[in-house]
N, C-alpha and C positions, 0 to 999 in steps of 0.2 A: 765548356767556353761560358765567358764569365756575360753577363745579362749588359754587360755594356757592349759589348764585341757584337752582340744579339740585335744591339737598338734597341734594347727595349729599357723601361724607365724600373730600377727596384723601386718594391715597398716596404713604406716606412716601418719602421722595428715598433710600432706602439705597444705590441704586448709587452718587452720591456722595461716600459716607460712606468707603461701603469699598473706592472710589480713594483716596481722600485717608489713610487708613492703609494702605494699600498703600506711597505713595511720603511716610509719613513715616520720616522718619532712625530715630527714636526706637523705633515699632513694627517697621521692618525689621530693625534691630538687633537685639531681640528674639526675631522668631524665627530668627533666623539663627543665634542664641547656641543658642537652643534646639534647635534643628536639628542642630548641631555637639556638643550634650552626648548625645544619641539617636544620631547615627551611634557618637561613639566607645564608649556604653555595648552598641552591638549588636557592638561590633570584638571590646571587650572580652570579652562573654558569649560570642562567636564562640571567643572561643583559649580562655576557660577550659574549654565543653563540650569543644570535639574535643582539650585534654588532659587532662581527666576521663578518657574513653572510650578514648586511646591508653593510658593507664594502666594503664585497666580491663582491657584485651585484651592487653598484655603482663606485667600481673598482678605488676605492681611497685608495690611502698609507696609510700604518701608519706606527708607529716610529718618531725618532724624529730625523731626516734625516734633515729637513726641517730647523733646526736651523742654519745648517752650511751656507745656502742658503745666496743670496744676498740681503736685505731689501729695496730694491728704495725707502724709504721714507726718509722724515728728521724729525725732532724731536725736538721741540722747545727751551726745556729747559734740559740738557743735564751736570751730574755731573761730568762722560767722556766724552774723546776726539770720538766723534759721526760722522758718514755721511753717505748719501745716500748707500754708497757702502758697509757698516758695515755689517755682518751678525744680521741673523733671531736672534740668542743666543744672539749678543751682543746688541740688540737693548731691547730685555727684559730685561736683567740686568739693562740698562738704565730708562726703567719703574720703575722693582724693585727699582732701587737707591731714585728715586723720590717721589716712594710712601713711603720708608723709611723716607726719608727727611720730609713730611708734616709729616706724625707717629711724628714722635720725637720732631719736630719744635712745633706740635701742643700740642703734651701733655703737655711738660715744660710750654707752655702760656696758658693753659687751667688752667694749677695746679695753676695757679700764679695768675691769675684773678678771679679762683672758690675760692680758700683760700681766696682772700680779699674781696669780693661780700660778700660771706658766712658772715665772721665777721664783714662787715658794716651791716648786717641785722638784727643785733643784739649788734647793737649801739645805746646807748642811746641817740643819735641826731637822732630829728626826720625826719630830711631831707635825711640825708644819709640813715637810715634804708626803709624811704620809694622810695627815689632813687635808689636802690640795689635790692629791692620788685618785682617793674616796671620792673628791667633791667631781672630777673629771670621769672616772669611772661610771658614777651613778648618773651623771646626767646625759649622757655622748649615747646611754645603753639604753635610755627610756624612749618615746614618741615626743614628742615637740606639745603636742593636745593633749599627751595627762597630763605634762606640768603644766600647761594652763589649767586644767580642771584642778590641779591639785593649790594653786594659788587663788582661782577663783571661789571652789567650794569648802578645799580644807583649811584656809586661811583667810581671808577678807569676808565669807562668808560666819565664821563665827566670832568676826568683832563683834561688840557692843550695841547695841540701837542706840541710835541719835540721839536721845537723851538721857544716857550715859557714857557720852564719848569720850574718847582719850584723849585729854587735853596735851598738847606738843606746845614747845616752844614758840614764840611770834606767832601768838595767837591763831595756831593753826588745832586742828581736831579731826582724831580719826575715827571711822564708824561704818559699820557697814553698809556704809551708802558710798564711802569712798574717803577722800580727803579733800576737808574743807580749810581753808587758806585766805589771807586779804585778797581782797580783788583790788588792783593797782588803777587809777583815775588817772590820766592824765590831762594835762593845763594847754592851752598854748603854748606855753614859755618851754614845753617838753622837748621840741622842737632844736634846740639850741643844745641840748643833752646828747642830744643823738649826734648831732653836725660833732660836736667835741669829741664820742665813742669812733666818728669815723677816723678824725683826726687822730686823735690818738694811736688807732690802730694801724695808720699808715705812718705814722712817726715810731711809732713799733718797730715796723719790718724793715724801715731805711734805718734803720740804727741798727739792726740784726746786719745787715749786707754791709755799712760802713766797717760795724767791726771784727766779721769775716774777712774783706779785705787789708784792714789795717791788720791782722794778725799774720794772714800769708804775707804781706809785704814786710812787717818789722819781727814776729816771732812773738807781740808783747799783745794777753788775750785780756778782749775788755767783756767785764761779767754785764749783759743788758739784760737780767732777770729781775734786777730791782728798778732798771731804767723803763723796762716795758711796762711791769708793772703801777708806775707810776704814772705816763702815759695813757695805759689802755684802760685803769680803774682814776688816776686822778686828774685828769679834765675831767671828764664826766662830772665828778661830785663839785670841783671846780665851778663850772656852767652850771649845775645844779642850783648852787649856792647862790652866785652872781642871779640868777633866774629868779631867785625869790621863792627857792622851795615848789616848783610846777607842779605837784602830785599828791595827792592825796589816797587814803584804801578805805575801801568798803570792809570794815572787820566784821565776820563773823561773830553773831552773837547767838550762846545755846540760849533756848527755851523752852519752855518744860518737855513739850515734844519734839523737837524739831530743831534744827540750827535755821537761822534766817541773815541775809545777804552775806557778801564775800563768794567767793568762787568755788566749785567741787570737781574735783578731778572723779570720775565713777571709779566703782570697782571693776568695771570692764575694763578701762585704758589699763588701770594698772593692774592686774590679771595678765593683759595681753605683753605690759613693760618689762615685767619683773619675769617670766617665762620666758620672752624670747630674749631676754638680756642673759638669765643666768644660762639658759640651756646653749646658745651661740657661745657663751663664754668658756662652756669648755672645751671646744673644738678651736676657739683662739688659744688657751692655755696649749696645750697640744702643739700646735705651730709655733709659737712662741720658743716653747721647749726647745723643738726642733731646730728652732732657727738659732738658739745659743748653742746647742749643741755643735752645730755647724760652722762653727766659727772655731778656728786654729786655737787649741791648746798654748802654742807658741805664743800669741797675740797676748795670752791672758799671762801666762809669765815671764814675758819682758816688760809687761806693764806694772811686776809686781817685783819684779828686778828693779824699778826704777824709784820705787819706793811707794806705789800709790797706794791707796787702802783697798780694799775687796770691795767696797761701795762702789769708789769710783771708778774702780776697773770694767766694774759690771755695766755703772751707767756711762764713761765715756771711750771706755774701750770696746766693750762684749756688743752693748747692744744697737751702736750706730753700725756694726756694720751685719749683727744680725736681722736690722732689719731689711738688707738686702735679699734676705732667705724669706724672710715673712712675709714681705708682701705681696707677692704675687698668689698663695695659696687663702691671703688673708680677703683677697676681692671677692675671694668664691664665699668664705665665710657672709660677709655684707649683703651679696646677693642670695643667700638663701635665708639671711633673717627678713629684708627686704617681702620677699616671695611667700614667707610664711607667715609674714603679717593677716594673709588670706585665712589661718585659720581663724580670728576673729567671729567671724558669722557664726559659731561654735557657742559663744556665749554671750552674745547679743549686740557687741560693738558694732557700734556704725561706719564701719571701715567701707574702702571703693564695692569689696565683691558682695559685702550684708548692703548695703542700699542699693548697689545694681542690682539685685536680687528679688530686692522688693517693686524695685523699676518694673523688673521683667516681668514679672507678675501681675501686676494691674497694668501693664501696657501690652505685653505679649510681644514687645519686638526686641527679641533673641539677637538676633543675626548682629544688629545694634551694639546692644546691650556688653556683648562679648567681644566685640570687636573695639570699643571702650576700656573695657579689662584688657586684654593685649597690645595697645595702643599705650598705653597708663604705664604695665609693669613694663614692657619693652622696651620704653623710654627710662624711665628709673634704672634700672639695669645697665642699658645704652652709658647714661651718665653718670654712673658710677665706675665704671669701667673704665671711662676715659678719667675721670678725674685720679683713679687710683694709677692708672698707669703714668699719666703726667708723674704724679708724686714717685713714683719707681723708676722712672728717669731721671728725676731729682736728684734721689738717692743712689743713682747708681754708681760706682767705682769706676772717677775720669782717668783712663788712662794718659801718660803722657807720650 
């Protein structure tokens, strides 16, 4: 007889429901995610608790109040005013700006050299192709630190003394203490030139967009190169003349034993800049070569059938399509160059790591200094990735 006939209530089948919840991918996924979060939170709590306990045991003060203290050390190269009486915070800002300078200039130079070498490897000229191949194979198979030492000790260190400096055009001098060049001195009217430059850039961008829309609508091209040059360079020059030439130069003068006046780019920066640029360019060259190889051969053949010159085919047909392949791996090389700038400590260049290391040794604030390093490099990497992702989206093929 059934339980209903006997007047009893059947028990709920909880076992089946429980088993179905265990084997349900949705609930199982939620369970593992919650478990992962709890484990990570436990590890973080354990690290923080041990850190606080160790700091208390060693009587080490924590916090960022040390940034207001007097630094007491000099910095070889600074983009802003700095002296030994400045604070630790300003010293770290100097190191950050030096790191940013190396990263930006290195990325631009490495990109230009990498594109030239990458295209050169595909040249039909046997000598050019082989020279570019040798360049790539040499630089990408040696450590970047060795390249830095090569430029610092093997090239710049053997340059003549300041009194025997190599005279370069535009009143520049090159010696083993760096590159001396005229220092610009801006006067009050220079703000008009800056405004004219910004207006010229905006006008050039607007002209390029108008030309693109016009060509898409009518098929008639509008060459914007000369117009852009006139806007970006011509407007500032015109404003410079109308403002009464509001800029002068402090020209370096060769003395009996040294140079006086002007500005000097030290050998440490030059070594780091050249080393990272040439080293990273070898990897960028391979990315460019792979991107060009990834474009279907039929594209070049079709362009050739229309009567385009080989150089025009490369510039107008192949390279724009190759950009869609090149940009994603190119981002990784930009990030590597930025992070490799920390090798500057090996030659005494005052980047963020070198200045932070000196600060750490004097204050003992190891956790705070390391945290600043992490935040800065992480922020630079994320911003670079965001920009390259935006650029990659702009270059992506738009489907109808």
